[in-house]
N, C-alpha and C positions, 0 to 999 in steps of 0.2 A: 504494500499501500503506501510506502513509501516513494519509492518510485513514480506510480500514478499522480501522488500530488507535487513530484517535482517536475514531473511535465507539466502540469498545467502552471506551473507558476515559469519556469527556467529557460523555455527551448529560448525565450527570444533571444537569449543571451549566445547563442551557441554557432549563429552561421560563421561561416570566413568566405569570403567572396571571393572565388578563385579569379572570375574574371578580375578584379580588379587592377591588376597590374597592367594587362591590356588596355583599360581606360585610362591609365596614368602613363601608358607607352607614346611616348611625343617622336617617336620613330629615330632611329641611329642614324647617322651619315655617314654608310660604308662610303670611301673613296675606290675608285675601282685606276687601273694602271690599263693605259692600251700597251698592247704586246707590238714590238717594235718589229722592224725587217732583223731579216736572218742575217745580215752583215753586219750589226751590231753584234758587241760582246754577248756571248750566249749566255754566262751568267748572266744577264739582266733578263735574258729572255727567261730564263728558266726560275728565277722570280717574279717577275711580273705573272707567270703561269700560276707558281704557286701562290701568289698572293690571289687572282683572280678567282681561282678554283677555292680558296679560303671563303670568300665572297660567296660563292654557289652553295657552299655546305652550310655558313650561318643563315641563309636563307630561308634553310629547312630544319633549322633548329639541330643539327649536326654539329654542337659549339666542341668538342674534343677535336675532332677532327680541323674545324675549323681554326683552332687554335694551336696544332700542329703543322699546319700548312703555312698560317704568318709567324710562327716561330722560326720555321725554315727560312721562309723569305727574308725574316728581318737578319738573318745569321748574311746572307748571302749581300742584301744590301750594305751591310753596315762592311764587310769585306771589299766589295767593291767600291765604298765611298759613295754610294748614292742617299745623298743625306733626305731628298723629298720620300724616296721610297722606305728610307729607313722610318720616317716622320709617318708615312701611312700607316707602316705595319705596327709601328708602336701604336699609333691610333687605336687599328682596331684589334688589336691585341687588349687595350683597356675598354672597350666594347664586349668583347667576349668574356671577360673575367667580370664584367657588371651583370652580364646574363647569366655567372655561373655562382653569382652571389659573394665573390672573392672583392669586395668592396675597394678595399685599402690597396691590394694589387692593382685594382681599376686604376685608382687615384693615382698612382705611381707612373704608369703608360701612359695616362693622359698629361699626366705634368712631362713627362718627359716628349712627348709630340709637342706640347704646346712649345717647348724650351725651342724645339727644331723650328717651328715652324715660324715664331721669330726672329730666329738666327738668318733664314733665308729670306725673310719677308714675305711670307707666306700668308695673308691677310685673313683668306679665308679660309682657310685649314686653322689659323688662330681662333678665328670664331668658333670654328665647328670643335675644336678642342674644347673653348672654353665651354659651350652647350654642352655636352656631354660629361665635363666636369658635372656640370649642373645635374644631368641626368643620374649620376653616381650618388650625390649628396642627398638628391629628393630621395633615394632607395634608402638612405641613412637616417630618414627623417629628419635630415639637419636643414631645413627648408630655408630659412634665411641665408647659410650659406649657399643653397642651390640658387635662391635669386638673386644673389650677388654674382653668381657666374652667365647667370642667363641675361641679365641686364647689361655684364658687359660684351656678351656675344652678340647680342641686339643693335647696342653702340656700333660694332665693328659692322654689321651688317647693312646698318643703314648708311655707314659712312665709303661704303665701297657698292653699295646699291645691289648687293644681294638680297631679292626680295624673299625668294625660298629660305633662304638664313633668316631674315626678318620676323618670315611666320613661323618658321619651327621656336626660335626664342620666346617668341608672343603665345606659343602655345604652350612652351613649359611654363612658363609666370604664370598664364593659368593655371595647371596642373599645382603647382606650386601652393599655390594662394588655396585652391581646393584642399589642400591638407591644415594650411594653417585658418581652413572654416571661413574664409574671408571670400564668399561667393560671390558678392557681387563684383567685388575687384576681379575675380578669377571670371566673371561672363564677361567683363571688358576688355580683359587681354584676348579671349576666345574670338569675341565678336570681331578686333582688327586684325587677328590673325586670318579669321576667316574670308575679310575683305580682301586683304593682299592673292590670299590663295584663288578667289574668285578672276581677282583682275588679273593675275599672269596664266590664267585658264589649267593649275594645277588642281585636275579633279581629286586626285585621290586625296592631295592634301586639304583641299574643301571637306572630304569625308571625313578626314581624321578629327578638322574641327569642328563641323558636324555635332562628331560622336563624343567629342571634349567637352563642347558646349552644354549638350545635350545631360552630360555628365554632372556639371557644375549643378545647373537646374534640378536634377535630383537629389543633389546635398541640399538645396533649399528645401527642400519639399516641392519642389512646385514641378508637381508631376506630369500636368497639361504641356506646359513647353520643353519638358524633357523628351513626354512622348514624342513630341509633333519634330523636336529639332531630327532625335534618332529615326525617325520614319523616313526624313529628308535623308537622311545620312545613307539608311538603309537603300533608297531608293534608286540615288546617287550611283551606289557602288555597284547595285544591277546592272545601272544602265550602261558602265563603264567596263563591265568585267573586271572587276577588282577584287576578288571572291576572299583573299584576307579581310579587307573593309568589311563585306559583306559580313564575314563571323564576326567582327568586332562589333558590329551594330547589332546582330543577333543576342550576342549575349546582354549587352547593354542594356536593350529593350525587355531580356528577360530577368535582367537585375531589378529591374522595376518592379515587375510584378512580383518578382523576389522578397521585393521590400515592403511591398503592400500586402504579402502573404498569399499571393493568389498565384499559389506552386506549380499548381498543373500548367497554368498560360506559361510559366516560368521555362517550364521542361517544354513546351511546344516551341521555343524559342533557342533553346539549348541545344535540342536534337539537331537541326537542319545547319548551327554553327559546327558541332561536333563533325555533318558530313565534308562539310566544307574545309574544314581544317586537315582531315583525311586528303579531301580530292587534292591538294594544294602540298600536299606533303610538310605541313607544316606542325610539327610533333612538340612545341611550347602549346602552339594553341589548341591541337589536338587535347593535350594535357589540361589545359583548362576550361576546356567545355565539360571531358570528363567530370573534374572535380566538381564543376556547378550542378553539372544532372546530379553528382552524388547529393551534393547540400539538398538541393528540392527534395530529393528522394526522402534522405533522415528528415526534414521538416515533413513529410508524408507520411512518417513511420512504418517506412517502406525500408528495414534496416538491412534487409539480407540484398536487397538493391543497390543503397547507398553503399556499402560494405564492397560489392562487385565495382562499380564505381570505379571509388575508391584506390581500390588495389591496380585497376586501369591507369590511373591516372599518377599513381606513385610510382609502378614502375615506366613511366616515359619520363617523368622526372628524374629517376636514379639513370635514364639510359643517358639522357641529356646532360646530365648534370647541373641541372636547373635546382639549387637549394632553397630557392624563396619557396618554389611550388612544392618541395617534397616537403618540405617545413607544414605547410600550408594542409599537405593531401594528410599528414600526419594527424594534425588538428583534428578534423574531417573525422579519421579514424576512428580518435578517441572517443570523439563527439556522437560516432554511429555505435559503439560500444557500451558507452554511457546509458545511452538509451534503451539498449539491451540487456542495463542490468550488469554488467560485467566490470565492474568498478576498477579490479585491479589492472586488467588490462587496458581500462582507458586512462588510468595513471602511467600505464608503460608509454603509450603511443604520445603522451602530453608531455611526459618527459623528455622522449625523445625530439619531439619537436621543439620544446622548450631549448634543449641543447643546441638546437640549430640556429635557433632564431639569434642565442649569443653568438653562434659563430660568426653567421654574416651580419650582424649588426642591427637586425630590425628590430627597434621597439615595439612596432605594432602588434607581431607578430609574437615576441616577448610576453606582452603584456593579455595577450587573446590566448598562448598557453599557460600562464599563471592564474588567468580566470576559471579556466575548464579544471586544470588541479584544483581550485577552492570547488567546483560542483563535486569532482569525485570525493574529494575527503568528506565536503558535506553529506554526500549518499551515503558514507561509510560511520556517518555520525560524530566522526570529527572537528567539530567544530571550531574549535581555536583556530585548528591549521586551516581552515575554509578560510574563516575571516582574515588570517594572514595571505593570504593567497590574492583574496580578491580588496585587500587593502595595495599591495605591490600593483596590481592591474588597475585599479583606479588611479593610484599616482601617475603612473607610465600614461595613460590613457588622459590626465590630465596633462601633462607635459608636453605629449605631441599634439591637442587638441583633437582627440579622439574622441567626439560627441557620442555616437553610437556606443563607441567602448567606455565611456564614461557612465553613459544611462546602464547599458549593460552589469557591468559591474558591480554599480550601486545599488541596483536592484538583487543581484544577488547577497551583495555585502549585506543588505538588510535582512533577508532570508538567514543567511547564516546567524546574524545578531541575535535575530527573534528567537532561535532556536538554541542559542546559547546562552537566553534568558536576557540579554542586553534591550530591553524591549525599547528605553526612551532614545536609544541609538538610533534602532530600527528607526522607529517613526521619524525621526529628525530625517534619516537619509531617502526613506521612502517618499517623503513629502515633498522630497527633492526629487527625486524621479519624477512624480504624478507630473510636476509644474514643467518640467522638461518636457513630457510625453503632448502635455496640450500646447506648448510652445510647436512642437513640431506639425502637430495637428493643426494649428491653426495659419500654418502655411500652405496647405493642402486646399486647392480651389474645386474639387469634384467630391459630390456627396458620396459617390462611390467607391471612392479612394479614402475617405475619411472613415467612412463603416470600413472597410477592411482592414487599416492601419490601428483601429480602436480594438479591432478582435486582437491585435499582438501586446498589446498594451494593456488589457483588462488584468492580465495576472498579477501587475503592481496595485491595482485599486484591491482586489481578492487579498491580497495578503495584506496591506494597510488595514483593512478591516478586522483582520485578523489579530492584528498587534494591537489595536486601540481597544477591541474588547477585553484581550488577554488584560491589559492596565485599567479595565475597569471605565472604559470611554465609550458605551456601547451608542450614544447618541453622538459623537465625533464621527464612529462606522456608520450611522446611517446618512450624514452629509458626504461621505466618501464613496458609497452605496450609490446614491444620487449623481453623484460627480460623473461614475464611469459609467453612467447609460443614457441612452439617448442623445447623444452631445450633437450629433451631425442633423436630426430630426430638429431639436430646440432651436440652432440656429436656423433652419427653413421658415421653421412656424414664426420665430422674431422677424426675419426680413420681410416676410409679407404681410406683418402688422402697417399700421400707419406710424409715422414719425411720432407722433404722440404719445401713441401706446405705447412704444416703443420706448421712450423713457421712460415708461409707469412699470416695465418687465423685469424681471430677477434678468442682471445683466451677465451674471456668471452663471452658477450654480446656487443652490436655494440653501441657505442656511437655517437652522433649526426654527429661530424666529419668524422665518418665511413658510416654513415645511407646513407649522403649527396655523400659521394666516390661511392658507392653502387648503387646509381641513376644514377648516371654520367658512371660510366663502364658498367650497363645496357641500356643506353642512351634511359632510359624511365621515364616518370612520374608514381611514386608510391603510390600509394592512402592506406593507413592503416585505418581500422576502429577497433574499439572498443568499445565493447558491455558492459560500466559499469553498468549498470543497466537496469531495462526491460523497462524503460522510458528515459534512457540518450544513446545519441552515440556520440562517438568522432571520430573525421574523422581527419589524416594530410595527407598533400598532401608533395612530395617531388619532388621537380622538377630539371630534369638533368642538365642545361646548368648552370643556375645561381648560381644552390645547394640551392635555398631557400626553407623554409618550411613554410606552413601553416598551420593554424589551425581551424579548425570548431566543435562548439557543437551542437547536433542537439536531439530538447525534442520530442521524441515518441508518440502519442496520448497517452493517458490512455486507449481508447476506442478498441484500436486495438496493442495487442502484437506484436513486430516484429515478433516472432516463428509464428502465426495464420496469418501473412500477408506475409511470405515466402512460407508459404504451401497453402495456395490461392492462391497465384501466379503459383505457379505451376500446380493446378486445372484447374485454368482458360486455360493454356496453352493448357493441356488435353484435356478440353472442346472444344475449338478451333478445333481441330485435329478431333475430332468425329460428329463434322456436315457433316456428310457426301453428302449431297445434295450441300453444296455454301460452302466449308471449308475456302474462303478467305474472306466472307461477314460478314457482319451487328456487327460481334463482336467487331472489332476494332473501331466502334463508339459508344462505351456504353461510360456513363460522365466520369467516374472514374472506370476503373476498376485496377484490381489489381496491373498489371505491372506499370501501371502510378503512384500509389501509391506509388511502393518501387522507382521507379524513382524519386518523390520527396522526400523521405527521404534520399538515400544514393547518388544522383547524383545533382539535383538541387542546395545544398549546394556549393558543391564543382566546378559547371560548370565552372564559371568564371576562376579557375585554371586549366583546364586539356588541351591538345593542341588543337590548331586549325588547323592542317593539319591531313588527317584522317590518313597517314599511319606513323606518330607518335605512339610510344606505349604508352600504360597506362596498368600498372603493376596493379590488385587491390589483395589488402591482405585481405581478409574476415577475421570475427572473429563469433567464436561457429555458429548460425542459418544462418548466412550470408553465409555461403560456401555453402548451397545449392541455392543461386540465381543467375538466369540465368541471368547475367550481359547484356549479347549480347542482350536478346530481354527486356531488359528496353523500355518503351516507353515513351518520352516526350509529354507535353502538345497537339502536330501537332501529336502523333500516330508516330513517327519517334523512329527507332530500334535504340540503343547506338551504334550497332555492324555499323549502318551507318554513325555514326560520327566519329569511333574512332578507334584503332587497339590495342585489349583487350588479355593479360594474367591474368593470377591468380600464385600466390604464397603464402604459407602456413605462411611465415615470410620474413622479408627482410633480416635478418642474412641467410635462407634457400638460399634465390638470390646469396648472395655471395659464398656458399659453390656449390652451382649448376655449377656457371659458372667456378669454380676449377676443379669439376668435369667434364666440358668441356673439359676443359684443358689438363685433364689425359688420355681423350680417343679420340680427335679430330685427333689424328697421329697413331691411332689403326688400322690395318685392321682387316675385317672380311665381313660377305654376310648380305644380307639381309633375315629375315626367317619368311614368309607369312605363314599363317594357316586360314584358312575357313571351316565354316561349319563343324566341325566334327562329327563322330558316336556319338550320345549323349550319355553322362551316364547316368546310372538310379540316380536320388535322390532321398535320404532316409531323411526326417524330421519326427521325432520321428515314428509313426507308419504308416506314410505315405507315400508308394512309388511310385515315378512318372518318366517319361523319357520324357526328355525335348523337345520339337518340332525342327524341322531339319529347317534350316536356307537359301534355297535357295540362296535370295540375298547376303547374306554373301559370298554362295559359290562364284559368280560371283565376288562379290566385291575382295575376294581374289585372284581371278585369274587375273583380272585387274590389280589389284595394283603388282603384282608379275609381270606382263608382265612390266611396266613400271621401277620396281627397277631389272629389267634383271635378275629373278629366276622365280624359279618354286614353286607353294602353294602346302602345304602339306593339303588334303582336307580328307573328309572320316577319315575311319582307319588309314590313316597315320597319322594324326594330335592326337598321344596320347600323355597323358604327361609326360611320360619318353622321347619321341622323342623329344619336345617341350622344355623342361628343361635341356637335354644335348645339346641341340643347342644355347638356350640364351647363354650363358656363352660365347661364342665367335663372336657371331652375332652383325651386326653395327646397323642397323634398325630390331624391332620386332613389325611387324603388326598381330593382333588376332582379327578376324573377326568370333564373337561365342556368347553365352550367357553369362550374366554375370550376378552373383548373391550376394547380400547383406547379406545373412544367414552367420551365422558362422558355416561353415561344419562342423568342426573336434570337435567345443565347446571347443575351445582353449582362447577364448574371444577377437578374431581378426578375425572381420567379413568379406565376402567379397571374393569370388573365381569366377575364369575364367574356362566354362565349356570345357573342351578336349573329344577325345577318352579315355574310360579307358582301361586296359592291365591288364597282369598278374603281372606287379608288381606296378598297382597302380588303383585307385580309379577314375580318369578321373577330378578330381577338385583339380586345381592349386590355391591353396588359399594364402591368403597374408601370413600368418603366415609361409608358406611352400615358399614363398617368399624371407622372412625377414632370416629363418634359415639358408638358402642355400648364399643370397647372400648378407644380410643388416647387420648382428651382426657382432661384433668384430671377428677377426680371421678366418673371410670367404674372400673368392675374389670376388668383385664386379664386375656388370657388366660392359662391355665395349660397349653398345650401346649408341648412340648417340639419338637416339628416339625410343620411345616404345608408340605405338596407340594401345590403348585397344577397339576396334568398339566391344561394346557391350551394354549392360544394363549396368547404375548405378555404373560405375566403377570408376568414382571419388566419390562414395557417400561409407557412412562408418557411424563409430558411434562417434558422434562428442564430444569432449573432448578438456580441457583444451589446450592439449597439439597441437590438430589440429582435424583433420579428421584421423582417425585411420580405414585403410581398404587398399585396393591395391594400392593405388597412394603414399600413405607414405610408404608402404613396396618397392617400385618402387624407389622411391628417396631415399630412405636410402640404396640402391642397387646400387646407385650412377649413376643414370640416369638423364642426367642432363634436358631434356626433356621429358614433357609427352602428350597424348592427350586422353582423359579421358571423360565420359558421366557423366551427372547429371540426367538423368532418364530413362526411357525405349524407347529406339529410334525403329521408325519403318524401318522393316528390307530392304525394298526399297529405303527408301529415304536416309537411311546412305550409303548404295553402292554409290547413286549421289554426297553426297556430299563427301564422301573418295575418289574417283577418281578425283573430283574436286582438292583434297586437294594434294595430289601429283602430278598432275600435274602441280600444280601451284608452288610446291616445288621442283621437278626437271626440269619441261622443262622450266618454266617460271622465274626459278631462285630466287624466292619470302622468305623470310624469313620466318619460322614456324607459325609466329602469322600471317602474313600480307596473307602467303597462306590459313589458315583456313578460315580469314577475307572474303577473295576474294572468296571461297567456299559458304561459307552461302549468300553471297552478289549474287551470279549467281544463288542459288536455289531461293531467295527470289525475285529478279528480272524478271526473266524469265525460273524459271527450276521448274519441274513437280510437286514439293512440297515443297510450299512458306510459310506453314504454319511452328512459330516458334519451335512445338514439333517435327519438321524433320529436323530441323536446328540447332536452339539453345540451345541443350541438350551437344555439345563438347568444350569445354575450353582446352586451353594449356596451363600447369603448367610447370614454371621453364623457361629454355633459348629461346629465340627466334631463336636465331643464331645457 
């Protein structure tokens, strides 16, 4: 169980991006020597041949062979007194020793080369030597010295009009400033380099500059700009048949997806990069692609595949004597074995990686190895040793301005401090990590990227909650629980408010006083859950009248993971409804079925804190798997359903309730008509090679007609209910009711699951997806909907992909679109039963003047007590999200 807990908290610290050196590779300048006629001294001819053959071997990463050839050429050039040839050989030997991570020897050879170029007045050669000295010092993480050499090289290139050299030096400066975290300055240099490359028509240089400028934006967290630049680089490399540049661009694009936690997409880019590296015979690049693939598979917990790729990468690194890549690969293997629980083996690999890092003088590799050793010793329970290693990693990360390393080492240090009992120190450092997380997220400009990045960061929020509760600070832990959920959704809701409303809204995350105020405004008891680990659940109850907050901690049985329990309860409901002979019989008398087990975990610990009056509202704020819980159908020991005792709503977070209330105020005085659609002519569903047409829903058609009569409008049925027609009317509708099929699938493959089936037309495919709703009504610079209520009377409309942000699907898109109240479903609902429930709901809402939560509760009770469909599968799927009024 220790390993599982570690996986929840620590994997963010482990990746080592093998492709990094490719992104930082400014391109070495290999001089060539023209082979002269046979009438000239044959020894020079032989030296020239050796020299140029060395260039060829270097270009395919055969560093050992290149080294030997250049050493032989150097001997001959010295013997015949050819100073230019001698300087060029020294220059190239410096390059190969840099590639072999023998940096001190590289510096020695470049300094010798530099002296000769100055002696013979070769200004261009002088600039090249200075440039490559900059590369070596950049590899040593001595960035200020690297900048000094690049600036000297730049000055010479400008004096002699060497535009190619000028562009190279500008790229070098840009990459050095990336390492110093001065990203804006780095971008300026890369833009200058790109301008020159385009002016001289050097397309390879242009592609490389685009690639590196994209890397600078990636480090800034500006993923959109990085993505656009790297796409340009990829397109250009393909148009000029530059496979090495194409491979670089693919790895860089893969690194974007890797950084965002989309490891499948990263693999889709790393794999063709590997193929290209093999085609051109670039062994170094092949090893980098293999290492990047290994990192992605390690993140996906496919450890055997990861180990296979790491071993292939290691073999290449050792073959070409690339000690930097060897160190990185050993780190990756250590990570994989750590994930497999083989901690002693992990320590062996990380120790070997650390020794190599010392040898080659790579401070970043040294820090990563120390941090990973800290993780291994933490897993073995040696917390003091772990703390020592993490502190060393943190110190190095701060010295070399490695922000990612600083965050990772701080997070892991906080974990080790917690487990060693040093709680106050752990709290301090984890709060700092969270601030860093939020600063990085603030740089992102795409909703989907914010969601993905938060998924990688939520571990820190859960860890800090545990640290605070252990220190008997449960209410501060509630603030952190709120701070770590629905952050991207909150931003969207804020941006769609008027300036005046934005001023009165909670600017950051809700503090305790604001949480109490929200409960009072909602006139509801708020219940927030936080699954801080597989075996530990935190629950806070905020009461509206006395604004009192209570806390409960619940241990989850180790043999019953909460995810399995939720899944089993949903299966149990479906099994009841399938009992055709007697659907209401003995299943309710089973001694301990899943609905009761969930009630015992989620409700019984707080039952004394919930309101006694059935018409008083309770808003449940679930977490992770708990978003799938049918709260209304949970049963106590006497087989009473929770809906019989309480009026129930749900919400993605407490802060979202404050914002949906403001959107309720925004729309309450707006005019508009009801939009009702049911049983559209079903579109054809295409998933892969499978094509099928969805079944017609006659009950949905009757439902729509009855609801339309209550709302004094006419329902759109069959071919009238096209996607285009519905979207056009949605914007001005006051009430929206759609009775049709709902789908969980990611219909258009954009990573945002969920769709409503409508009739297709020449302008659309008939599937109104969550991403389309978001793009038209939910994102910044769009006009939000003015509907006060949206009812998605269809299957699975409240489900989606569960992430740290919450449920990513139709419900989130509609909340982001400014809809204050939603009614959605948690499973596939029966056609006739849904018709009965919805007619009752609208009758209660408009004829009996109940609020939305009470209207849905009474409709459920009617079906439970005297309706034709008393089983939970028929009535318990639907929930009200957001505002009751």
